[in-house]
All heavy atoms as a GROMACS GRO file, in nm:
protein
  619
    1MET      N    1  11.184  15.395   8.508
    1MET     CA    2  11.199  15.269   8.455
    1MET      C    3  11.146  15.273   8.308
    1MET      O    4  11.024  15.309   8.281
    1MET     CB    5  11.127  15.170   8.538
    1MET     CG    6  11.123  15.026   8.474
    1MET     SD    7  11.075  14.892   8.590
    1MET     CE    8  10.917  14.903   8.607
    2ASN      N    9  11.222  15.219   8.213
    2ASN     CA   10  11.176  15.227   8.071
    2ASN      C   11  11.111  15.090   8.032
    2ASN      O   12  11.115  14.996   8.117
    2ASN     CB   13  11.283  15.269   7.964
    2ASN     CG   14  11.405  15.179   7.991
    2ASN    OD1   15  11.391  15.068   8.035
    2ASN    ND2   16  11.514  15.230   7.942
    3ILE      N   17  11.073  15.083   7.924
    3ILE     CA   18  10.985  14.955   7.873
    3ILE      C   19  11.082  14.836   7.863
    3ILE      O   20  11.047  14.733   7.882
    3ILE     CB   21  10.914  14.995   7.740
    3ILE    CG1   22  10.806  15.102   7.756
    3ILE    CG2   23  10.855  14.866   7.692
    3ILE    CD1   24  10.745  15.154   7.627
    4SER      N   25  11.200  14.858   7.816
    4SER     CA   26  11.290  14.748   7.801
    4SER      C   27  11.319  14.690   7.923
    4SER      O   28  11.330  14.549   7.931
    4SER     CB   29  11.421  14.791   7.727
    4SER     OG   30  11.497  14.884   7.806
    5GLU      N   31  11.342  14.762   8.027
    5GLU     CA   32  11.371  14.691   8.171
    5GLU      C   33  11.243  14.620   8.202
    5GLU      O   34  11.252  14.513   8.274
    5GLU     CB   35  11.399  14.804   8.272
    5GLU     CG   36  11.533  14.846   8.242
    5GLU     CD   37  11.573  14.976   8.340
    5GLU    OE1   38  11.505  14.972   8.449
    5GLU    OE2   39  11.664  15.047   8.325
    6HIS      N   40  11.135  14.686   8.186
    6HIS     CA   41  11.008  14.601   8.229
    6HIS      C   42  10.987  14.474   8.148
    6HIS      O   43  10.950  14.364   8.200
    6HIS     CB   44  10.875  14.693   8.197
    6HIS     CG   45  10.751  14.632   8.241
    6HIS    ND1   46  10.720  14.608   8.377
    6HIS    CD2   47  10.650  14.582   8.166
    6HIS    CE1   48  10.599  14.551   8.362
    6HIS    NE2   49  10.552  14.532   8.244
    7MET      N   50  11.030  14.470   8.021
    7MET     CA   51  11.011  14.346   7.937
    7MET      C   52  11.121  14.245   7.988
    7MET      O   53  11.094  14.130   7.990
    7MET     CB   54  11.024  14.372   7.791
    7MET     CG   55  10.914  14.464   7.727
    7MET     SD   56  10.936  14.507   7.564
    7MET     CE   57  10.926  14.341   7.486
    8LYS      N   58  11.238  14.287   8.017
    8LYS     CA   59  11.329  14.194   8.077
    8LYS      C   60  11.281  14.132   8.204
    8LYS      O   61  11.301  14.015   8.222
    8LYS     CB   62  11.460  14.267   8.100
    8LYS     CG   63  11.548  14.306   7.977
    8LYS     CD   64  11.667  14.374   8.003
    8LYS     CE   65  11.745  14.415   7.887
    8LYS     NZ   66  11.872  14.484   7.911
    9ARG      N   67  11.225  14.207   8.296
    9ARG     CA   68  11.169  14.146   8.407
    9ARG      C   69  11.054  14.045   8.373
    9ARG      O   70  11.055  13.934   8.446
    9ARG     CB   71  11.116  14.254   8.507
    9ARG     CG   72  11.206  14.331   8.580
    9ARG     CD   73  11.141  14.424   8.673
    9ARG     NE   74  11.228  14.516   8.728
    9ARG     CZ   75  11.201  14.609   8.812
    9ARG    NH1   76  11.061  14.626   8.839
    9ARG    NH2   77  11.289  14.692   8.865
   10GLY      N   78  10.978  14.073   8.285
   10GLY     CA   79  10.877  13.982   8.249
   10GLY      C   80  10.931  13.847   8.192
   10GLY      O   81  10.888  13.734   8.216
   11ARG      N   82  11.032  13.859   8.107
   11ARG     CA   83  11.106  13.742   8.059
   11ARG      C   84  11.162  13.662   8.165
   11ARG      O   85  11.165  13.539   8.162
   11ARG     CB   86  11.220  13.778   7.954
   11ARG     CG   87  11.158  13.827   7.823
   11ARG     CD   88  11.273  13.860   7.722
   11ARG     NE   89  11.230  13.942   7.618
   11ARG     CZ   90  11.298  14.029   7.551
   11ARG    NH1   91  11.424  14.044   7.579
   11ARG    NH2   92  11.252  14.099   7.455
   12HIS      N   93  11.231  13.729   8.258
   12HIS     CA   94  11.291  13.659   8.378
   12HIS      C   95  11.176  13.586   8.454
   12HIS      O   96  11.196  13.473   8.492
   12HIS     CB   97  11.374  13.756   8.458
   12HIS     CG   98  11.495  13.792   8.398
   12HIS    ND1   99  11.603  13.699   8.374
   12HIS    CD2  100  11.545  13.921   8.369
   12HIS    CE1  101  11.705  13.785   8.312
   12HIS    NE2  102  11.656  13.911   8.316
   13ALA      N  103  11.072  13.641   8.464
   13ALA     CA  104  10.964  13.584   8.540
   13ALA      C  105  10.914  13.446   8.486
   13ALA      O  106  10.889  13.353   8.536
   13ALA     CB  107  10.844  13.679   8.569
   14TRP      N  108  10.888  13.468   8.348
   14TRP     CA  109  10.851  13.356   8.267
   14TRP      C  110  10.940  13.244   8.263
   14TRP      O  111  10.917  13.126   8.273
   14TRP     CB  112  10.812  13.395   8.120
   14TRP     CG  113  10.676  13.459   8.108
   14TRP    CD1  114  10.657  13.596   8.085
   14TRP    CD2  115  10.552  13.394   8.125
   14TRP    NE1  116  10.522  13.616   8.082
   14TRP    CE2  117  10.463  13.504   8.114
   14TRP    CE3  118  10.512  13.276   8.156
   14TRP    CZ2  119  10.315  13.466   8.126
   14TRP    CZ3  120  10.376  13.246   8.177
   14TRP    CH2  121  10.272  13.341   8.149
   15LEU      N  122  11.071  13.287   8.261
   15LEU     CA  123  11.189  13.194   8.261
   15LEU      C  124  11.191  13.113   8.392
   15LEU      O  125  11.201  12.981   8.400
   15LEU     CB  126  11.323  13.250   8.239
   15LEU     CG  127  11.442  13.151   8.238
   15LEU    CD1  128  11.432  13.064   8.114
   15LEU    CD2  129  11.564  13.237   8.237
   16TRP      N  130  11.178  13.179   8.497
   16TRP     CA  131  11.175  13.127   8.636
   16TRP      C  132  11.040  13.023   8.658
   16TRP      O  133  11.052  12.917   8.717
   16TRP     CB  134  11.169  13.233   8.752
   16TRP     CG  135  11.310  13.276   8.781
   16TRP    CD1  136  11.364  13.398   8.749
   16TRP    CD2  137  11.424  13.193   8.827
   16TRP    NE1  138  11.495  13.402   8.784
   16TRP    CE2  139  11.536  13.274   8.838
   16TRP    CE3  140  11.439  13.063   8.874
   16TRP    CZ2  141  11.652  13.231   8.887
   16TRP    CZ3  142  11.555  13.027   8.918
   16TRP    CH2  143  11.664  13.102   8.930
   17LEU      N  144  10.934  13.078   8.600
   17LEU     CA  145  10.816  12.996   8.603
   17LEU      C  146  10.833  12.872   8.531
   17LEU      O  147  10.791  12.754   8.578
   17LEU     CB  148  10.691  13.073   8.544
   17LEU     CG  149  10.560  13.004   8.552
   17LEU    CD1  150  10.521  12.970   8.696
   17LEU    CD2  151  10.449  13.073   8.483
   18PHE      N  152  10.899  12.867   8.414
   18PHE     CA  153  10.925  12.755   8.333
   18PHE      C  154  11.025  12.666   8.407
   18PHE      O  155  11.002  12.534   8.401
   18PHE     CB  156  10.984  12.797   8.194
   18PHE     CG  157  11.018  12.667   8.116
   18PHE    CD1  158  10.921  12.609   8.047
   18PHE    CD2  159  11.152  12.643   8.096
   18PHE    CE1  160  10.964  12.492   7.969
   18PHE    CE2  161  11.196  12.542   8.010
   18PHE     CZ  162  11.090  12.469   7.942
   19VAL      N  163  11.127  12.725   8.468
   19VAL     CA  164  11.214  12.627   8.548
   19VAL      C  165  11.134  12.556   8.654
   19VAL      O  166  11.167  12.438   8.683
   19VAL     CB  167  11.340  12.708   8.594
   19VAL    CG1  168  11.409  12.631   8.696
   19VAL    CG2  169  11.416  12.757   8.476
   20VAL      N  170  11.066  12.625   8.733
   20VAL     CA  171  10.984  12.567   8.848
   20VAL      C  172  10.893  12.461   8.788
   20VAL      O  173  10.887  12.351   8.855
   20VAL     CB  174  10.906  12.685   8.912
   20VAL    CG1  175  10.818  12.615   9.009
   20VAL    CG2  176  11.006  12.769   8.990
   21VAL      N  177  10.820  12.479   8.687
   21VAL     CA  178  10.731  12.383   8.633
   21VAL      C  179  10.823  12.253   8.592
   21VAL      O  180  10.780  12.137   8.609
   21VAL     CB  181  10.643  12.433   8.511
   21VAL    CG1  182  10.584  12.326   8.430
   21VAL    CG2  183  10.553  12.537   8.567
   22VAL      N  184  10.923  12.273   8.517
   22VAL     CA  185  11.002  12.162   8.474
   22VAL      C  186  11.056  12.084   8.590
   22VAL      O  187  11.064  11.959   8.605
   22VAL     CB  188  11.128  12.214   8.390
   22VAL    CG1  189  11.238  12.102   8.375
   22VAL    CG2  190  11.075  12.262   8.260
   23VAL      N  191  11.110  12.152   8.701
   23VAL     CA  192  11.154  12.088   8.817
   23VAL      C  193  11.042  11.997   8.887
   23VAL      O  194  11.067  11.891   8.933
   23VAL     CB  195  11.226  12.191   8.917
   23VAL    CG1  196  11.242  12.119   9.053
   23VAL    CG2  197  11.351  12.233   8.869
   24VAL      N  198  10.926  12.064   8.898
   24VAL     CA  199  10.819  11.987   8.961
   24VAL      C  200  10.775  11.873   8.881
   24VAL      O  201  10.758  11.761   8.933
   24VAL     CB  202  10.693  12.083   8.979
   24VAL    CG1  203  10.565  12.013   9.010
   24VAL    CG2  204  10.734  12.183   9.097
   25PHE      N  205  10.760  11.886   8.757
   25PHE     CA  206  10.731  11.749   8.675
   25PHE      C  207  10.840  11.663   8.670
   25PHE      O  208  10.815  11.538   8.680
   25PHE     CB  209  10.700  11.808   8.523
   25PHE     CG  210  10.558  11.852   8.508
   25PHE    CD1  211  10.530  11.987   8.470
   25PHE    CD2  212  10.450  11.777   8.514
   25PHE    CE1  213  10.402  12.035   8.449
   25PHE    CE2  214  10.323  11.815   8.502
   25PHE     CZ  215  10.298  11.940   8.466
   26SER      N  216  10.967  11.692   8.667
   26SER     CA  217  11.074  11.599   8.671
   26SER      C  218  11.071  11.522   8.800
   26SER      O  219  11.094  11.388   8.823
   26SER     CB  220  11.205  11.656   8.634
   26SER     OG  221  11.236  11.748   8.735
   27ALA      N  222  11.047  11.598   8.908
   27ALA     CA  223  11.042  11.529   9.045
   27ALA      C  224  10.918  11.427   9.053
   27ALA      O  225  10.936  11.320   9.120
   27ALA     CB  226  11.043  11.637   9.161
   28ALA      N  227  10.806  11.473   9.003
   28ALA     CA  228  10.689  11.387   9.001
   28ALA      C  229  10.720  11.266   8.917
   28ALA      O  230  10.682  11.152   8.959
   28ALA     CB  231  10.573  11.458   8.951
   29ALA      N  232  10.780  11.281   8.803
   29ALA     CA  233  10.814  11.163   8.718
   29ALA      C  234  10.924  11.067   8.791
   29ALA      O  235  10.907  10.952   8.772
   29ALA     CB  236  10.868  11.211   8.583
   30LEU      N  237  11.010  11.130   8.860
   30LEU     CA  238  11.100  11.035   8.939
   30LEU      C  239  11.046  10.967   9.048
   30LEU      O  240  11.075  10.841   9.065
   30LEU     CB  241  11.220  11.142   8.983
   30LEU     CG  242  11.334  11.077   9.072
   30LEU    CD1  243  11.421  10.992   8.973
   30LEU    CD2  244  11.413  11.166   9.132
   31VAL      N  245  10.956  11.021   9.109
   31VAL     CA  246  10.876  10.954   9.217
   31VAL      C  247  10.797  10.837   9.153
   31VAL      O  248  10.802  10.722   9.206
   31VAL     CB  249  10.780  11.048   9.299
   31VAL    CG1  250  10.687  10.970   9.371
   31VAL    CG2  251  10.869  11.144   9.377
   32VAL      N  252  10.734  10.861   9.058
   32VAL     CA  253  10.644  10.752   8.986
   32VAL      C  254  10.737  10.640   8.935
   32VAL      O  255  10.710  10.525   8.961
   32VAL     CB  256  10.578  10.807   8.866
   32VAL    CG1  257  10.514  10.699   8.790
   32VAL    CG2  258  10.466  10.906   8.908
   33VAL      N  259  10.848  10.670   8.870
   33VAL     CA  260  10.949  10.569   8.837
   33VAL      C  261  10.999  10.493   8.937
   33VAL      O  262  11.013  10.353   8.932
   33VAL     CB  263  11.060  10.637   8.750
   33VAL    CG1  264  11.171  10.522   8.723
   33VAL    CG2  265  11.004  10.686   8.612
   34ARG      N  266  11.024  10.553   9.055
   34ARG     CA  267  11.085  10.480   9.172
   34ARG      C  268  10.984  10.385   9.234
   34ARG      O  269  11.017  10.284   9.298
   34ARG     CB  270  11.150  10.580   9.268
   34ARG     CG  271  11.272  10.642   9.209
   34ARG     CD  272  11.352  10.712   9.312
   34ARG     NE  273  11.412  10.612   9.397
   34ARG     CZ  274  11.494  10.631   9.504
   34ARG    NH1  275  11.505  10.754   9.531
   34ARG    NH2  276  11.546  10.538   9.577
   35GLN      N  277  10.861  10.432   9.225
   35GLN     CA  278  10.754  10.343   9.295
   35GLN      C  279  10.720  10.229   9.198
   35GLN      O  280  10.691  10.123   9.250
   35GLN     CB  281  10.625  10.430   9.311
   35GLN     CG  282  10.640  10.531   9.425
   35GLN     CD  283  10.508  10.615   9.443
   35GLN    OE1  284  10.421  10.605   9.354
   35GLN    NE2  285  10.492  10.682   9.556
   36ARG      N  286  10.737  10.238   9.075
   36ARG     CA  287  10.712  10.127   8.983
   36ARG      C  288  10.820  10.030   8.974
   36ARG      O  289  10.798   9.911   8.940
   36ARG     CB  290  10.665  10.182   8.849
   36ARG     CG  291  10.528  10.245   8.850
   36ARG     CD  292  10.494  10.283   8.714
   36ARG     NE  293  10.359  10.338   8.711
   36ARG     CZ  294  10.302  10.401   8.618
   36ARG    NH1  295  10.366  10.385   8.487
   36ARG    NH2  296  10.189  10.462   8.617
   37SER      N  297  10.937  10.067   8.992
   37SER     CA  298  11.058   9.985   8.978
   37SER      C  299  11.070   9.888   9.091
   37SER      O  300  11.028   9.917   9.212
   37SER     CB  301  11.189  10.070   8.971
   37SER     OG  302  11.211  10.139   9.096
   38PRO      N  303  11.107   9.756   9.067
   38PRO     CA  304  11.100   9.656   9.174
   38PRO      C  305  11.227   9.688   9.262
   38PRO      O  306  11.323   9.736   9.219
   38PRO     CB  307  11.137   9.537   9.091
   38PRO     CG  308  11.194   9.573   8.962
   38PRO     CD  309  11.142   9.706   8.926
   39LYS      N  310  11.195   9.654   9.391
   39LYS     CA  311  11.299   9.670   9.484
   39LYS      C  312  11.359   9.533   9.538
   39LYS      O  313  11.273   9.450   9.565
   39LYS     CB  314  11.248   9.748   9.610
   39LYS     CG  315  11.204   9.882   9.570
   39LYS     CD  316  11.136   9.954   9.693
   39LYS     CE  317  11.110  10.097   9.661
   39LYS     NZ  318  11.028  10.119   9.546
   40GLY      N  319  11.468   9.514   9.518
   40GLY     CA  320  11.536   9.388   9.555
   40GLY      C  321  11.540   9.298   9.429
   40GLY      O  322  11.517   9.335   9.324
   41PRO      N  323  11.588   9.164   9.459
   41PRO     CA  324  11.591   9.083   9.343
   41PRO      C  325  11.452   9.046   9.292
   41PRO      O  326  11.356   9.049   9.353
   41PRO     CB  327  11.657   8.955   9.415
   41PRO     CG  328  11.623   8.970   9.560
   41PRO     CD  329  11.614   9.116   9.587
   42ARG      N  330  11.457   9.030   9.157
   42ARG     CA  331  11.329   8.981   9.086
   42ARG      C  332  11.284   8.847   9.122
   42ARG      O  333  11.158   8.832   9.130
   42ARG     CB  334  11.346   8.992   8.930
   42ARG     CG  335  11.371   9.137   8.894
   42ARG     CD  336  11.399   9.146   8.741
   42ARG     NE  337  11.430   9.277   8.696
   42ARG     CZ  338  11.346   9.364   8.626
   42ARG    NH1  339  11.228   9.320   8.602
   42ARG    NH2  340  11.388   9.482   8.602
   43LEU      N  341  11.379   8.757   9.136
   43LEU     CA  342  11.333   8.618   9.165
   43LEU      C  343  11.354   8.591   9.319
   43LEU      O  344  11.464   8.595   9.353
   43LEU     CB  345  11.414   8.519   9.085
   43LEU     CG  346  11.404   8.546   8.941
   43LEU    CD1  347  11.505   8.450   8.854
   43LEU    CD2  348  11.253   8.508   8.892
   44LEU      N  349  11.249   8.566   9.388
   44LEU     CA  350  11.266   8.550   9.528
   44LEU      C  351  11.252   8.405   9.564
   44LEU      O  352  11.183   8.326   9.480
   44LEU     CB  353  11.158   8.634   9.599
   44LEU     CG  354  11.169   8.786   9.582
   44LEU    CD1  355  11.048   8.848   9.649
   44LEU    CD2  356  11.297   8.831   9.646
   45ASN      N  357  11.303   8.357   9.681
   45ASN     CA  358  11.278   8.236   9.724
   45ASN      C  359  11.341   8.116   9.633
   45ASN      O  360  11.271   8.026   9.615
   45ASN     CB  361  11.139   8.198   9.760
   45ASN     CG  362  11.086   8.292   9.878
   45ASN    OD1  363  11.159   8.328   9.963
   45ASN    ND2  364  10.960   8.326   9.867
   46GLN      N  365  11.441   8.144   9.565
   46GLN     CA  366  11.506   8.046   9.479
   46GLN      C  367  11.587   7.949   9.563
   46GLN      O  368  11.642   7.985   9.672
   46GLN     CB  369  11.602   8.103   9.381
   46GLN     CG  370  11.531   8.202   9.284
   46GLN     CD  371  11.434   8.123   9.194
   46GLN    OE1  372  11.480   8.020   9.142
   46GLN    NE2  373  11.304   8.157   9.188
   47PRO      N  374  11.582   7.817   9.533
   47PRO     CA  375  11.661   7.723   9.609
   47PRO      C  376  11.817   7.758   9.608
   47PRO      O  377  11.863   7.772   9.502
   47PRO     CB  378  11.627   7.586   9.546
   47PRO     CG  379  11.592   7.629   9.417
   47PRO     CD  380  11.524   7.757   9.420
   48THR      N  381  11.873   7.762   9.731
   48THR     CA  382  12.013   7.781   9.732
   48THR      C  383  12.073   7.681   9.837
   48THR      O  384  11.996   7.615   9.897
   48THR     CB  385  12.048   7.929   9.792
   48THR    OG1  386  11.992   7.941   9.912
   48THR    CG2  387  11.983   8.038   9.699
   49LYS      N  388  12.209   7.679   9.835
   49LYS     CA  389  12.267   7.584   9.924
   49LYS      C  390  12.228   7.612  10.074
   49LYS      O  391  12.222   7.531  10.161
   49LYS     CB  392  12.418   7.599   9.906
   49LYS     CG  393  12.490   7.490   9.962
   49LYS     CD  394  12.477   7.359   9.886
   49LYS     CE  395  12.576   7.254   9.928
   49LYS     NZ  396  12.539   7.118   9.873
   50ALA      N  397  12.214   7.736  10.112
   50ALA     CA  398  12.183   7.782  10.251
   50ALA      C  399  12.033   7.743  10.288
   50ALA      O  400  12.011   7.710  10.398
   50ALA     CB  401  12.192   7.932  10.261
   51ARG      N  402  11.955   7.728  10.190
   51ARG     CA  403  11.812   7.693  10.222
   51ARG      C  404  11.789   7.543  10.210
   51ARG      O  405  11.682   7.498  10.244
   51ARG     CB  406  11.713   7.766  10.123
   51ARG     CG  407  11.707   7.915  10.144
   51ARG     CD  408  11.607   7.970  10.059
   51ARG     NE  409  11.603   8.118  10.093
   51ARG     CZ  410  11.567   8.205   9.998
   51ARG    NH1  411  11.539   8.178   9.882
   51ARG    NH2  412  11.564   8.329  10.035
   52GLU      N  413  11.884   7.473  10.170
   52GLU     CA  414  11.875   7.327  10.152
   52GLU      C  415  11.871   7.258  10.294
   52GLU      O  416  11.949   7.292  10.379
   52GLU     CB  417  11.993   7.263  10.085
   52GLU     CG  418  11.980   7.123  10.056
   52GLU     CD  419  12.103   7.082   9.971
   52GLU    OE1  420  12.142   7.139   9.887
   52GLU    OE2  421  12.163   6.974  10.031
   53VAL      N  422  11.766   7.173  10.313
   53VAL     CA  423  11.743   7.105  10.439
   53VAL      C  424  11.844   6.989  10.454
   53VAL      O  425  11.827   6.904  10.369
   53VAL     CB  426  11.602   7.060  10.468
   53VAL    CG1  427  11.583   6.990  10.592
   53VAL    CG2  428  11.514   7.182  10.462
   54ARG      N  429  11.928   6.972  10.543
   54ARG     CA  430  12.028   6.863  10.536
   54ARG      C  431  12.018   6.798  10.693
   54ARG      O  432  12.002   6.883  10.785
   54ARG     CB  433  12.159   6.909  10.520
   54ARG     CG  434  12.185   6.953  10.374
   54ARG     CD  435  12.329   7.019  10.357
   54ARG     NE  436  12.374   7.120  10.455
   54ARG     CZ  437  12.347   7.254  10.435
   54ARG    NH1  438  12.272   7.282  10.337
   54ARG    NH2  439  12.385   7.333  10.514
   55PRO      N  440  12.027   6.672  10.704
   55PRO     CA  441  12.026   6.614  10.835
   55PRO      C  442  12.164   6.648  10.905
   55PRO      O  443  12.263   6.672  10.843
   55PRO     CB  444  12.011   6.467  10.807
   55PRO     CG  445  12.057   6.448  10.674
   55PRO     CD  446  12.029   6.567  10.601
   56PHE      N  447  12.152   6.640  11.045
   56PHE     CA  448  12.277   6.664  11.126
   56PHE      C  449  12.372   6.560  11.109
   56PHE      O  450  12.491   6.570  11.105
   56PHE     CB  451  12.252   6.688  11.262
   56PHE     CG  452  12.174   6.825  11.288
   56PHE    CD1  453  12.052   6.828  11.329
   56PHE    CD2  454  12.237   6.942  11.247
   56PHE    CE1  455  11.990   6.956  11.364
   56PHE    CE2  456  12.174   7.068  11.273
   56PHE     CZ  457  12.043   7.074  11.325
   57SER      N  458  12.325   6.428  11.092
   57SER     CA  459  12.418   6.311  11.081
   57SER      C  460  12.357   6.227  10.970
   57SER      O  461  12.239   6.224  10.943
   57SER     CB  462  12.426   6.242  11.217
   57SER     OG  463  12.295   6.179  11.248
   58GLU      N  464  12.446   6.135  10.930
   58GLU     CA  465  12.417   6.057  10.814
   58GLU      C  466  12.344   5.920  10.871
   58GLU      O  467  12.294   5.839  10.792
   58GLU     CB  468  12.541   6.014  10.734
   58GLU     CG  469  12.608   6.134  10.670
   58GLU     CD  470  12.510   6.202  10.562
   58GLU    OE1  471  12.430   6.133  10.498
   58GLU    OE2  472  12.502   6.336  10.559
   59ARG      N  473  12.356   5.887  11.008
   59ARG     CA  474  12.307   5.765  11.051
   59ARG      C  475  12.147   5.779  11.058
   59ARG      O  476  12.093   5.890  11.087
   59ARG     CB  477  12.356   5.745  11.205
   59ARG     CG  478  12.503   5.718  11.203
   59ARG     CD  479  12.540   5.695  11.343
   59ARG     NE  480  12.536   5.817  11.421
   59ARG     CZ  481  12.510   5.842  11.546
   59ARG    NH1  482  12.510   5.740  11.623
   59ARG    NH2  483  12.511   5.964  11.598
   60PRO      N  484  12.077   5.677  11.024
   60PRO     CA  485  11.934   5.679  11.036
   60PRO      C  486  11.885   5.690  11.167
   60PRO      O  487  11.938   5.632  11.268
   60PRO     CB  488  11.891   5.537  10.978
   60PRO     CG  489  12.008   5.450  10.997
   60PRO     CD  490  12.138   5.537  10.986
   61ASP      N  491  11.775   5.758  11.190
   61ASP     CA  492  11.719   5.795  11.329
   61ASP      C  493  11.598   5.690  11.344
   61ASP      O  494  11.498   5.694  11.258
   61ASP     CB  495  11.672   5.930  11.329
   61ASP     CG  496  11.643   5.976  11.469
   61ASP    OD1  497  11.626   5.892  11.562
   61ASP    OD2  498  11.631   6.098  11.496
   62PRO      N  499  11.600   5.606  11.446
   62PRO     CA  500  11.480   5.524  11.468
   62PRO      C  501  11.349   5.593  11.489
   62PRO      O  502  11.245   5.542  11.464
   62PRO     CB  503  11.528   5.423  11.588
   62PRO     CG  504  11.627   5.511  11.652
   62PRO     CD  505  11.702   5.600  11.549
   63ARG      N  506  11.352   5.717  11.529
   63ARG     CA  507  11.230   5.792  11.549
   63ARG      C  508  11.160   5.814  11.432
   63ARG      O  509  11.022   5.826  11.424
   63ARG     CB  510  11.253   5.917  11.622
   63ARG     CG  511  11.319   5.893  11.767
   63ARG     CD  512  11.348   6.038  11.832
   63ARG     NE  513  11.451   6.090  11.749
   63ARG     CZ  514  11.481   6.226  11.762
   63ARG    NH1  515  11.432   6.292  11.854
   63ARG    NH2  516  11.587   6.275  11.684
   64PHE      N  517  11.232   5.829  11.314
   64PHE     CA  518  11.173   5.869  11.190
   64PHE      C  519  11.172   5.751  11.085
   64PHE      O  520  11.174   5.772  10.974
   64PHE     CB  521  11.240   5.991  11.138
   64PHE     CG  522  11.239   6.110  11.226
   64PHE    CD1  523  11.350   6.147  11.294
   64PHE    CD2  524  11.114   6.168  11.252
   64PHE    CE1  525  11.340   6.253  11.378
   64PHE    CE2  526  11.125   6.270  11.342
   64PHE     CZ  527  11.229   6.313  11.401
   65ALA      N  528  11.181   5.637  11.147
   65ALA     CA  529  11.194   5.518  11.053
   65ALA      C  530  11.053   5.494  10.986
   65ALA      O  531  10.945   5.535  11.041
   65ALA     CB  532  11.217   5.387  11.135
   66PRO      N  533  11.051   5.447  10.849
   66PRO     CA  534  10.928   5.430  10.789
   66PRO      C  535  10.831   5.323  10.870
   66PRO      O  536  10.882   5.230  10.920
   66PRO     CB  537  10.958   5.382  10.654
   66PRO     CG  538  11.105   5.322  10.666
   66PRO     CD  539  11.159   5.402  10.781
   67LEU      N  540  10.704   5.352  10.854
   67LEU     CA  541  10.616   5.254  10.922
   67LEU      C  542  10.612   5.132  10.850
   67LEU      O  543  10.627   5.119  10.734
   67LEU     CB  544  10.477   5.330  10.915
   67LEU     CG  545  10.457   5.448  11.004
   67LEU    CD1  546  10.317   5.506  10.970
   67LEU    CD2  547  10.484   5.432  11.142
   68PRO      N  548  10.590   5.013  10.927
   68PRO     CA  549  10.585   4.884  10.861
   68PRO      C  550  10.454   4.874  10.773
   68PRO      O  551  10.359   4.943  10.799
   68PRO     CB  552  10.573   4.774  10.983
   68PRO     CG  553  10.534   4.868  11.094
   68PRO     CD  554  10.569   5.004  11.074
   69ILE      N  555  10.465   4.789  10.669
   69ILE     CA  556  10.355   4.772  10.570
   69ILE      C  557  10.251   4.687  10.647
   69ILE      O  558  10.291   4.575  10.698
   69ILE     CB  559  10.393   4.719  10.447
   69ILE    CG1  560  10.494   4.816  10.376
   69ILE    CG2  561  10.280   4.684  10.357
   69ILE    CD1  562  10.551   4.780  10.257
   70GLN      N  563  10.117   4.721  10.654
   70GLN     CA  564  10.029   4.634  10.724
   70GLN      C  565   9.916   4.610  10.617
   70GLN      O  566   9.890   4.684  10.524
   70GLN     CB  567   9.962   4.718  10.841
   70GLN     CG  568  10.064   4.744  10.965
   70GLN     CD  569   9.995   4.824  11.058
   70GLN    OE1  570   9.881   4.865  11.054
   70GLN    NE2  571  10.070   4.832  11.167
   71PRO      N  572   9.860   4.491  10.636
   71PRO     CA  573   9.747   4.448  10.541
   71PRO      C  574   9.627   4.541  10.562
   71PRO      O  575   9.608   4.594  10.673
   71PRO     CB  576   9.724   4.312  10.563
   71PRO     CG  577   9.764   4.288  10.706
   71PRO     CD  578   9.877   4.380  10.718
   72GLU      N  579   9.539   4.554  10.462
   72GLU     CA  580   9.426   4.646  10.484
   72GLU      C  581   9.328   4.578  10.573
   72GLU      O  582   9.315   4.451  10.585
   72GLU     CB  583   9.354   4.658  10.347
   72GLU     CG  584   9.447   4.732  10.246
   72GLU     CD  585   9.383   4.763  10.118
   72GLU    OE1  586   9.257   4.712  10.113
   72GLU    OE2  587   9.436   4.808  10.024
   73LYS      N  588   9.242   4.653  10.646
   73LYS     CA  589   9.168   4.592  10.760
   73LYS      C  590   9.021   4.587  10.723
   73LYS      O  591   8.941   4.543  10.802
   73LYS     CB  592   9.175   4.674  10.893
   73LYS     CG  593   9.324   4.680  10.934
   73LYS     CD  594   9.323   4.745  11.081
   73LYS     CE  595   9.477   4.744  11.104
   73LYS     NZ  596   9.510   4.752  11.250
   74HIS      N  597   8.986   4.612  10.592
   74HIS     CA  598   8.850   4.603  10.560
   74HIS      C  599   8.828   4.463  10.477
   74HIS      O  600   8.918   4.420  10.402
   74HIS     CB  601   8.801   4.721  10.488
   74HIS     CG  602   8.880   4.756  10.350
   74HIS    ND1  603   8.852   4.677  10.249
   74HIS    CD2  604   8.967   4.830  10.339
   74HIS    CE1  605   8.931   4.730  10.145
   74HIS    NE2  606   9.012   4.828  10.204
   75GLY      N  607   8.707   4.422  10.473
   75GLY     CA  608   8.688   4.305  10.393
   75GLY      C  609   8.657   4.321  10.256
   75GLY      O  610   8.624   4.436  10.213
   76LYS      N  611   8.683   4.218  10.159
   76LYS     CA  612   8.657   4.249  10.019
   76LYS      C  613   8.519   4.234   9.991
   76LYS      O  614   8.427   4.179   9.974
   76LYS     CB  615   8.745   4.144   9.941
   76LYS     CG  616   8.892   4.178   9.967
   76LYS     CD  617   8.973   4.095   9.875
   76LYS     CE  618   9.127   4.126   9.893
   76LYS     NZ  619   9.216   4.047   9.817
   0.00000   0.00000   0.00000
């Protein structure tokens, strides 16, 4: 084995080491970016038609009628 073949092997080893380091750092950066990015919609619990509370019927229900106005029971 002559010197030029030995130098080529060294270059290939450094090149592979560089590729492995770049892949590891890019994978770590990708993990950090994915953890910091929001998942799902940014605005949650916005009022929509589906979340609107509507009565089943338009007729007034006597069970939920407003209480009658009564005078105060304490003296002045």
